[in-house]
Phi, psi and omega in degrees: 000135182283158178300325179298318178293320178298321183297331184268356185255155176262135178287131183299143178304139179091348180275136172268138181213163178261148178220118172261109187294137177235343179200151178226136178267298180218195189291347175235012177108183007284150167259122178273134181255141176303328182284351176126311184299155172241118190259132169254117184298134181284148169077003182224163173223138176234161178297148173292162184296341176274004178093352181277168172241137181293142179304134179084356179261150170300153184233103180287162179284332186298137179291156188295326181291316178299317179296314179300314181295327176296316179295318177305315182291334178285331183260340183171215181236138177290140179231009178147193180236144172270164188297337180264004175106351176298148173273121176285137182227160168231130182198170181289157179293133180258161172249130184233152175240117182286141169247011175109198184289150178231031181091134181062225181260022182266145176253126173280131184205152169267125183234143176240124180257139174301335181274317188243003180073209179292112188295317180297315179296317181295321180293322178288312183295332177279355180079013183270345179214158177261140174292133181251094187305327179303326182250347182290315180049241187261017182296137180243128177284136180237000000 
C-alpha cells in the first residue's frame, strides 16, 4: 500500500499501530505520522490554535500555543514549521491503539511515546488539555 493511500485512511478501531511523529497541529492533534495516519488524541480536548474551544467540547484554561508546545515536547523535538502552521517534529516511534475515526482522515487513538508516555494522560496531568469523559471511558493512566 502506498504512503498516499495510508495518509488518506483511518486505522480501524481496535488495531494497534506505530506512529513516527513528523508534525503536530495543536494540543490534541492531529499528530501526523510518517507511516501515514493522522492522529487525534483520544479522551482529551485542547483549545484550537485561535484560542477558541469547539462547541460541546471541554475547554481547558491553557492557551493553545502552550498546549501545542507541550505535546510537541512529549513526542519529540521541534525542527521547524510546515507551510500550513504545523510544527515539524522528529521523535521516536510511538505505539497507538485506534478507537476509530475522528472526522475526515483522522484516527482517534490512545498513544504511548517512549519520550512522553501516555500522551492523553500527560496532557491532562500537565493541565494542557481537558479530560473528555465522553471519550475517556475506562482508560487508565500508567
